[in-house]
BAVODO-340838 format. One record per atom (N, C-alpha, C): atom name; residue in one letter; residue number from 1; x, y, z. Coordinates in pm, whole numbers, plus 32768, in hexadecimal, padded with zeros to 4 digits. Atoms other than C-alpha are relative to their C-alpha. Layout:
! residues N
+------+-----+-----+------+-------+------+
: atom : res :   n : east : north :   up :
+------+-----+-----+------+-------+------+
:   CA :   A : NUM :    X :     Y :    Z :
...
+------+-----+-----+------+-------+------+
! end
This chain:
! residues 111
+------+-----+-----+------+-------+------+
: atom : res :   n : east : north :   up :
+------+-----+-----+------+-------+------+
:    N :   X :   1 : 8072 :  7F82 : 7FE9 :
:   CA :   X :   1 : 7FE8 :  7FF5 : 8006 :
:    C :   X :   1 : 806B :  809E : 7FF6 :
:    N :   X :   2 : 7FAB :  7F6F : 7FFF :
:   CA :   X :   2 : 8112 :  8103 : 8059 :
:    C :   X :   2 : 8052 :  7FFC : 7F74 :
:    N :   X :   3 : 7FD8 :  8007 : 808F :
:   CA :   X :   3 : 81BB :  808D : 7F14 :
:    C :   X :   3 : 7FA5 :  8047 : 7FB3 :
:    N :   X :   4 : 8061 :  7FBA : 805B :
:   CA :   X :   4 : 8089 :  80DA : 7E3F :
:    C :   X :   4 : 7FFA :  808A : 8023 :
:    N :   X :   5 : 8018 :  7F82 : 7FB4 :
:   CA :   X :   5 : 8069 :  822D : 7F19 :
:    C :   X :   5 : 8090 :  8050 : 7FB1 :
:    N :   X :   6 : 7F67 :  7FB9 : 801A :
:   CA :   X :   6 : 81D4 :  829B : 7EC1 :
:    C :   X :   6 : 7FE5 :  8000 : 7F77 :
:    N :   X :   7 : 7FF2 :  8005 : 807C :
:   CA :   X :   7 : 81BD :  822B : 7D6A :
:    C :   X :   7 : 7F93 :  805D : 7F9D :
:    N :   X :   8 : 8062 :  7FBA : 8017 :
:   CA :   X :   8 : 8066 :  82F1 : 7D2F :
:    C :   X :   8 : 803C :  808D : 800B :
:    N :   X :   9 : 7FCB :  7F6B : 7FCE :
:   CA :   X :   9 : 8119 :  842F : 7DE4 :
:    C :   X :   9 : 806B :  800E : 7F94 :
:    N :   X :  10 : 7F8C :  7FEF : 8042 :
:   CA :   X :  10 : 8253 :  841E : 7D13 :
:    C :   X :  10 : 7FBD :  8024 : 7F67 :
:    N :   X :  11 : 804D :  7FDD : 8073 :
:   CA :   X :  11 : 8165 :  83FD : 7BD1 :
:    C :   X :  11 : 7FE3 :  808A : 7FED :
:    N :   X :  12 : 804F :  7F9A : 7FE8 :
:   CA :   X :  12 : 8095 :  851F : 7C37 :
:    C :   X :  12 : 8066 :  8074 : 7FFC :
:    N :   X :  13 : 7F93 :  7FC5 : 800E :
:   CA :   X :  13 : 81E1 :  85F1 : 7C54 :
:    C :   X :  13 : 8040 :  801C : 7F99 :
:    N :   X :  14 : 7FCB :  8014 : 8097 :
:   CA :   X :  14 : 825F :  8586 : 7B22 :
:    C :   X :  14 : 7FB2 :  805D : 7F9C :
:    N :   X :  15 : 806A :  7FCD : 805A :
:   CA :   X :  15 : 812A :  85F9 : 7A79 :
:    C :   X :  15 : 8007 :  808E : 8017 :
:    N :   X :  16 : 7FFB :  7F76 : 8007 :
:   CA :   X :  16 : 8132 :  8753 : 7B0B :
:    C :   X :  16 : 806E :  8031 : 7FD5 :
:    N :   X :  17 : 7F68 :  7FE4 : 802C :
:   CA :   X :  17 : 829E :  8786 : 7AE4 :
:    C :   X :  17 : 8007 :  8011 : 7F7C :
:    N :   X :  18 : 7FE9 :  800A : 8090 :
:   CA :   X :  18 : 8277 :  871C : 795C :
:    C :   X :  18 : 7FA7 :  8081 : 7FD0 :
:    N :   X :  19 : 805D :  7FA8 : 8020 :
:   CA :   X :  19 : 8140 :  87FF : 795D :
:    C :   X :  19 : 8029 :  809E : 7FFB :
:    N :   X :  20 : 7FBE :  7F79 : 7FF9 :
:   CA :   X :  20 : 820C :  8932 : 79E2 :
:    C :   X :  20 : 8064 :  8022 : 7F99 :
:    N :   X :  21 : 7FAB :  7FD1 : 803F :
:   CA :   X :  21 : 831C :  88F8 : 790E :
:    C :   X :  21 : 7FD2 :  801F : 7F61 :
:    N :   X :  22 : 8025 :  7FF3 : 8085 :
:   CA :   X :  22 : 8259 :  88E3 : 77CC :
:    C :   X :  22 : 7FDD :  8094 : 7FE3 :
:    N :   X :  23 : 8018 :  7F64 : 8023 :
:   CA :   X :  23 : 8202 :  8A5F : 77D8 :
:    C :   X :  23 : 8068 :  803B : 7FFB :
:    N :   X :  24 : 7F55 :  7FCE : 803D :
:   CA :   X :  24 : 8338 :  8AF0 : 771B :
:    C :   X :  24 : 7FDA :  80AE : 801B :
:    N :   X :  25 : 7FE3 :  7F7A : 7FF4 :
:   CA :   X :  25 : 8385 :  8C50 : 77AF :
:    C :   X :  25 : 8003 :  804E : 7F96 :
:    N :   X :  26 : 7FDA :  7FB3 : 8093 :
:   CA :   X :  26 : 8403 :  8CBD : 7658 :
:    C :   X :  26 : 7FAC :  8029 : 7F9A :
:    N :   X :  27 : 807E :  8005 : 804F :
:   CA :   X :  27 : 82EB :  8C6A : 75A4 :
:    C :   X :  27 : 7F97 :  807B : 8021 :
:    N :   X :  28 : 806F :  7FB8 : 7FA6 :
:   CA :   X :  28 : 8200 :  8D10 : 76B8 :
:    C :   X :  28 : 8033 :  8095 : 7FE0 :
:    N :   X :  29 : 7FC5 :  7F6B : 8005 :
:   CA :   X :  29 : 82E5 :  8E61 : 76C0 :
:    C :   X :  29 : 7FD8 :  8030 : 7F46 :
:    N :   X :  30 : 802A :  7FDC : 8092 :
:   CA :   X :  30 : 82DE :  8E47 : 751A :
:    C :   X :  30 : 7F7F :  803B : 7FE6 :
:    N :   X :  31 : 8097 :  7FED : 8013 :
:   CA :   X :  31 : 816C :  8E3D : 751C :
:    C :   X :  31 : 7FDB :  8092 : 804F :
:    N :   X :  32 : 800D :  7F94 : 7FB6 :
:   CA :   X :  32 : 815C :  8F45 : 7622 :
:    C :   X :  32 : 8041 :  808D : 7FC6 :
:    N :   X :  33 : 7FAF :  7F72 : 8042 :
:   CA :   X :  33 : 8252 :  9047 : 7561 :
:    C :   X :  33 : 7FB4 :  7FFE : 7F78 :
:    N :   X :  34 : 8034 :  7FE3 : 806E :
:   CA :   X :  34 : 8193 :  8FED : 7422 :
:    C :   X :  34 : 7F92 :  804D : 7FFA :
:    N :   X :  35 : 808E :  7FB1 : 7FDE :
:   CA :   X :  35 : 803C :  9067 : 74BD :
:    C :   X :  35 : 8002 :  8063 : 804E :
:    N :   X :  36 : 8005 :  7F7E : 7FB0 :
:   CA :   X :  36 : 80BB :  918C : 7562 :
:    C :   X :  36 : 7FCA :  8014 : 8098 :
:    N :   X :  37 : 802F :  7FFA : 7F7B :
:   CA :   X :  37 : 8071 :  9100 : 76BB :
:    C :   X :  37 : 805C :  801E : 8044 :
:    N :   X :  38 : 7FA2 :  7FD7 : 7FA0 :
:   CA :   X :  38 : 81A8 :  916C : 7754 :
:    C :   X :  38 : 8025 :  80A3 : 800B :
:    N :   X :  39 : 801B :  7F5E : 7FF3 :
:   CA :   X :  39 : 813F :  92E1 : 770C :
:    C :   X :  39 : 7FC2 :  802A : 8092 :
:    N :   X :  40 : 804C :  7FFD : 7F93 :
:   CA :   X :  40 : 8063 :  92A1 : 784D :
:    C :   X :  40 : 8019 :  7F9A : 806B :
:    N :   X :  41 : 7FEA :  804E : 7F7B :
:   CA :   X :  41 : 80DE :  917F : 7920 :
:    C :   X :  41 : 8083 :  7FD8 : 7FE0 :
:    N :   X :  42 : 7F67 :  801B : 8012 :
:   CA :   X :  42 : 8248 :  911F : 797D :
:    C :   X :  42 : 7FDE :  7F54 : 805F :
:    N :   X :  43 : 8012 :  8090 : 7FC4 :
:   CA :   X :  43 : 8275 :  8FA1 : 7A25 :
:    C :   X :  43 : 8013 :  8024 : 8091 :
:    N :   X :  44 : 7FFD :  7FE3 : 7F69 :
:   CA :   X :  44 : 82D4 :  9030 : 7B96 :
:    C :   X :  44 : 7FB3 :  8088 : 804B :
:    N :   X :  45 : 8037 :  7F77 : 7FAD :
:   CA :   X :  45 : 824A :  9198 : 7BC7 :
:    C :   X :  45 : 7F92 :  803C : 7FAF :
:    N :   X :  46 : 807D :  7FCE : 803D :
:   CA :   X :  46 : 8107 :  9234 : 7B58 :
:    C :   X :  46 : 803C :  8091 : 7FAC :
:    N :   X :  47 : 7FEF :  7FA2 : 8050 :
:   CA :   X :  47 : 8105 :  9341 : 7A39 :
:    C :   X :  47 : 7F9D :  8058 : 7FED :
:    N :   X :  48 : 806C :  7FDC : 8008 :
:   CA :   X :  48 : 7FE4 :  93B7 : 79B4 :
:    C :   X :  48 : 7F85 :  7FAB : 8043 :
:    N :   X :  49 : 804E :  8065 : 7FD2 :
:   CA :   X :  49 : 7F3A :  926A : 7A0B :
:    C :   X :  49 : 8044 :  7FB4 : 8077 :
:    N :   X :  50 : 7F9F :  8051 : 7F76 :
:   CA :   X :  50 : 7F99 :  9152 : 7B09 :
:    C :   X :  50 : 8066 :  7FAA : 7FC5 :
:    N :   X :  51 : 7F6F :  8053 : 803F :
:   CA :   X :  51 : 80D2 :  9083 : 7AEE :
:    C :   X :  51 : 7FDE :  7F82 : 7FF5 :
:    N :   X :  52 : 801C :  808D : 801B :
:   CA :   X :  52 : 80C6 :  8F46 : 7A4B :
:    C :   X :  52 : 7FFD :  7F9A : 80A5 :
:    N :   X :  53 : 7FF5 :  8056 : 7F9F :
:   CA :   X :  53 : 8131 :  8EAE : 7BAA :
:    C :   X :  53 : 7F8D :  8021 : 8064 :
:    N :   X :  54 : 8053 :  7FDE : 7FBE :
:   CA :   X :  54 : 8012 :  8F69 : 7C56 :
:    C :   X :  54 : 7F82 :  7FD5 : 7FFB :
:    N :   X :  55 : 8080 :  8049 : 8040 :
:   CA :   X :  55 : 7F0C :  8ED8 : 7B7A :
:    C :   X :  55 : 8013 :  7F73 : 8028 :
:    N :   X :  56 : 7FE1 :  807B : 7FD2 :
:   CA :   X :  56 : 7F9D :  8D92 : 7BBB :
:    C :   X :  56 : 7FC7 :  7FC5 : 80A3 :
:    N :   X :  57 : 8017 :  802A : 7F91 :
:   CA :   X :  57 : 7F92 :  8DB1 : 7D17 :
:    C :   X :  57 : 7F4D :  8015 : 802C :
:    N :   X :  58 : 8095 :  7FEB : 7FE1 :
:   CA :   X :  58 : 7E17 :  8E3D : 7D27 :
:    C :   X :  58 : 7FA1 :  7F79 : 7FC6 :
:    N :   X :  59 : 8043 :  806D : 804F :
:   CA :   X :  59 : 7DAB :  8D1A : 7C4D :
:    C :   X :  59 : 8018 :  7F75 : 8038 :
:    N :   X :  60 : 7FB2 :  80A0 : 7FA5 :
:   CA :   X :  60 : 7E60 :  8BF9 : 7D1B :
:    C :   X :  60 : 7F80 :  7FE1 : 8000 :
:    N :   X :  61 : 8057 :  8050 : 7FE2 :
:   CA :   X :  61 : 7D6E :  8AE7 : 7D2E :
:    C :   X :  61 : 7F86 :  8001 : 7FF6 :
:    N :   X :  62 : 8098 :  7FEE : 803A :
:   CA :   X :  62 : 7C59 :  8B76 : 7C7E :
:    C :   X :  62 : 7FDC :  7FAA : 7F69 :
:    N :   X :  63 : 7FEF :  8047 : 8087 :
:   CA :   X :  63 : 7BEE :  8A6C : 7B7E :
:    C :   X :  63 : 7FBC :  8050 : 7F84 :
:    N :   X :  64 : 8023 :  7FCB : 8085 :
:   CA :   X :  64 : 7B39 :  8B5F : 7AA3 :
:    C :   X :  64 : 8050 :  807F : 7FCD :
:    N :   X :  65 : 7F7C :  7F6C : 8018 :
:   CA :   X :  65 : 7C77 :  8C67 : 7A96 :
:    C :   X :  65 : 801A :  8002 : 7F74 :
:    N :   X :  66 : 7FEF :  7FD6 : 805D :
:   CA :   X :  66 : 7CB9 :  8BFA : 792E :
:    C :   X :  66 : 7FA3 :  8019 : 7FA1 :
:    N :   X :  67 : 8059 :  7FCE : 805A :
:   CA :   X :  67 : 7B65 :  8C25 : 7892 :
:    C :   X :  67 : 7FF8 :  80C3 : 803B :
:    N :   X :  68 : 8015 :  7F6C : 7FDF :
:   CA :   X :  68 : 7B3F :  8D89 : 7968 :
:    C :   X :  68 : 807E :  8042 : 7FD0 :
:    N :   X :  69 : 7FC0 :  7FB3 : 805A :
:   CA :   X :  69 : 7C83 :  8E03 : 78D3 :
:    C :   X :  69 : 800E :  8008 : 7F8F :
:    N :   X :  70 : 8012 :  8019 : 807F :
:   CA :   X :  70 : 7C6C :  8D71 : 7790 :
:    C :   X :  70 : 7F86 :  8080 : 7FD9 :
:    N :   X :  71 : 806D :  7FA3 : 8014 :
:   CA :   X :  71 : 7B17 :  8E61 : 779F :
:    C :   X :  71 : 803F :  8091 : 8023 :
:    N :   X :  72 : 7FE4 :  7F80 : 7FE8 :
:   CA :   X :  72 : 7BCD :  8F7A : 783B :
:    C :   X :  72 : 804C :  804E : 7F99 :
:    N :   X :  73 : 7FDE :  7FD3 : 805B :
:   CA :   X :  73 : 7CC6 :  8F91 : 7748 :
:    C :   X :  73 : 7FC6 :  8017 : 7F62 :
:    N :   X :  74 : 801B :  8002 : 8094 :
:   CA :   X :  74 : 7C12 :  8F4F : 7611 :
:    C :   X :  74 : 7F88 :  8089 : 7FF9 :
:    N :   X :  75 : 8094 :  7FB1 : 8022 :
:   CA :   X :  75 : 7AD4 :  9032 : 7653 :
:    C :   X :  75 : 803B :  8098 : 8050 :
:    N :   X :  76 : 7FCB :  7FA5 : 7FC1 :
:   CA :   X :  76 : 7B96 :  911C : 7755 :
:    C :   X :  76 : 7F9D :  8052 : 8070 :
:    N :   X :  77 : 804F :  7FCF : 7F8E :
:   CA :   X :  77 : 7B04 :  91CF : 7882 :
:    C :   X :  77 : 8028 :  804B : 8070 :
:    N :   X :  78 : 7FBB :  7FA4 : 7F7D :
:   CA :   X :  78 : 7B13 :  928A : 79CD :
:    C :   X :  78 : 7FDA :  7FD2 : 8086 :
:    N :   X :  79 : 802D :  8033 : 7F76 :
:   CA :   X :  79 : 7AEA :  9250 : 7B44 :
:    C :   X :  79 : 8043 :  7FA0 : 8048 :
:    N :   X :  80 : 7FC2 :  8080 : 7FBD :
:   CA :   X :  80 : 7BB1 :  9127 : 7B97 :
:    C :   X :  80 : 80A4 :  802C : 8048 :
:    N :   X :  81 : 7F91 :  7FDC : 7FDA :
:   CA :   X :  81 : 7D1E :  91DD : 7BB9 :
:    C :   X :  81 : 7FDC :  80A4 : 8021 :
:    N :   X :  82 : 8001 :  7F73 : 7FEA :
:   CA :   X :  82 : 7C81 :  9359 : 7BF0 :
:    C :   X :  82 : 7FA6 :  801A : 7F81 :
:    N :   X :  83 : 802B :  7F9B : 8039 :
:   CA :   X :  83 : 7BF3 :  945C : 7B1D :
:    C :   X :  83 : 803A :  7FF5 : 7F69 :
:    N :   X :  84 : 7FC1 :  8009 : 8086 :
:   CA :   X :  84 : 7CE1 :  9431 : 79DD :
:    C :   X :  84 : 7FD5 :  7F95 : 7FC2 :
:    N :   X :  85 : 8045 :  8062 : 8033 :
:   CA :   X :  85 : 7C46 :  9373 : 78EE :
:    C :   X :  85 : 8066 :  7FA7 : 7FAC :
:    N :   X :  86 : 7FA6 :  805F : 8061 :
:   CA :   X :  86 : 7CEB :  9235 : 7845 :
:    C :   X :  86 : 7F95 :  8014 : 7F53 :
:    N :   X :  87 : 802D :  7FFA : 806F :
:   CA :   X :  87 : 7CAD :  9276 : 76BF :
:    C :   X :  87 : 7FD9 :  7F71 : 7FBD :
:    N :   X :  88 : 8005 :  8088 : 8026 :
:   CA :   X :  88 : 7C2C :  9150 : 75F1 :
:    C :   X :  88 : 8050 :  7FF2 : 7F95 :
:    N :   X :  89 : 7FAE :  801F : 8050 :
:   CA :   X :  89 : 7D19 :  9092 : 7523 :
:    C :   X :  89 : 7FC0 :  7F9F : 7FA8 :
:    N :   X :  90 : 8043 :  8060 : 807D :
:   CA :   X :  90 : 7C6A :  8FDA : 73F5 :
:    C :   X :  90 : 806E :  7FE8 : 7FAA :
:    N :   X :  91 : 7FBE :  800F : 807C :
:   CA :   X :  91 : 7DA0 :  8FD3 : 7333 :
:    C :   X :  91 : 8053 :  7F6A : 8045 :
:    N :   X :  92 : 7FAD :  8084 : 7FCA :
:   CA :   X :  92 : 7E4C :  8EB5 : 7411 :
:    C :   X :  92 : 7FB4 :  7F88 : 7FDD :
:    N :   X :  93 : 8038 :  806D : 8016 :
:   CA :   X :  93 : 7E0C :  8D63 : 73AF :
:    C :   X :  93 : 7FD2 :  7F98 : 8062 :
:    N :   X :  94 : 801C :  802B : 7F86 :
:   CA :   X :  94 : 7D52 :  8C7C : 7489 :
:    C :   X :  94 : 8083 :  7FB6 : 803D :
:    N :   X :  95 : 7F6F :  804F : 7FD1 :
:   CA :   X :  95 : 7E85 :  8B87 : 7496 :
:    C :   X :  95 : 8079 :  805D : 8051 :
:    N :   X :  96 : 7F97 :  7FBB : 7FBA :
:   CA :   X :  96 : 7F6D :  8C8C : 74F8 :
:    C :   X :  96 : 7FC1 :  8042 : 8086 :
:    N :   X :  97 : 803E :  7FC4 : 7F93 :
:   CA :   X :  97 : 7E6A :  8D25 : 75E8 :
:    C :   X :  97 : 7FF9 :  7F9D : 8065 :
:    N :   X :  98 : 8028 :  8078 : 7FAA :
:   CA :   X :  98 : 7E3F :  8BDA : 768C :
:    C :   X :  98 : 809E :  7FC9 : 8043 :
:    N :   X :  99 : 7F7B :  803E : 7FC9 :
:   CA :   X :  99 : 7FD5 :  8B96 : 7699 :
:    C :   X :  99 : 802A :  8072 : 8067 :
:    N :   X : 100 : 7FE1 :  7FC2 : 7F97 :
:   CA :   X : 100 : 8007 :  8CD9 : 7741 :
:    C :   X : 100 : 7FCD :  8019 : 8078 :
:    N :   X : 101 : 803F :  7FF8 : 7F64 :
:   CA :   X : 101 : 7F07 :  8CAE : 784A :
:    C :   X : 101 : 801F :  7F8C : 804E :
:    N :   X : 102 : 7FC9 :  8083 : 7FD7 :
:   CA :   X : 102 : 7F86 :  8B67 : 7882 :
:    C :   X : 102 : 8081 :  8025 : 8060 :
:    N :   X : 103 : 7F5D :  7FE9 : 7FF2 :
:   CA :   X : 103 : 810A :  8BFF : 78BA :
:    C :   X : 103 : 7FC7 :  8040 : 807F :
:    N :   X : 104 : 8022 :  7F85 : 7FA1 :
:   CA :   X : 104 : 8057 :  8D1A : 79A8 :
:    C :   X : 104 : 7FE8 :  7FB5 : 807F :
:    N :   X : 105 : 8055 :  8038 : 7FA4 :
:   CA :   X : 105 : 7F8A :  8C32 : 7A72 :
:    C :   X : 105 : 8068 :  7F7F : 803F :
:    N :   X : 106 : 7FA4 :  8048 : 7FAD :
:   CA :   X : 106 : 80A7 :  8B5A : 7AA4 :
:    C :   X : 106 : 8076 :  8025 : 805D :
:    N :   X : 107 : 7FA0 :  7FBD : 7FC4 :
:   CA :   X : 107 : 8178 :  8C5A : 7B38 :
:    C :   X : 107 : 808C :  8007 : 7FBD :
:    N :   X : 108 : 7F66 :  7FCE : 8042 :
:   CA :   X : 108 : 827A :  8D1F : 7A64 :
:    C :   X : 108 : 8087 :  7FD7 : 8029 :
:    N :   X : 109 : 7F86 :  7FF2 : 7F9E :
:   CA :   X : 109 : 83D5 :  8CCE : 7ABF :
:    C :   X : 109 : 8035 :  8081 : 8011 :
:    N :   X : 110 : 7FDB :  7F89 : 7FDD :
:   CA :   X : 110 : 8497 :  8DBF : 7B5A :
:    C :   X : 110 : 8078 :  802D : 7FB0 :
:    N :   X : 111 : 7F92 :  7FAF : 8058 :
:   CA :   X : 111 : 8578 :  8EC7 : 7AB2 :
:    C :   X : 111 : 8051 :  8064 : 802D :
+------+-----+-----+------+-------+------+
! end
C-alpha cells in the first residue's frame, strides 16, 4: 500500500513538473511583445496594469481562472484591478492567448 502511494505521489509530481516545464517563457514573451502586452504589464511590477506575478497570485486555485482571463484579455473591461481599463485584444489568436494565460497562471519565472 505504501509503495502504491509513493508511486502515485511520484507520478503526480512528475506530471505537475512536466506541465510547468511545457510552458515556454521565451515563446510567451514573444507573444506578449508581438501583441504589445508589455506596454502595460511586466512580470514582477505593476505598470499601467498589474504584474503577471500578481495576476498568478490573485487567481491561484481558481478553477475558472483560465476562462476569466481569456475573456478579460479578449473583451477588455474594468473593475478587477482598479479603474484603468483593459482594452479588448481581438488580434491575439486563441492559441497564443491560451499559451500566455497558462504561462501567467503557472507563475512566470523570476527575472
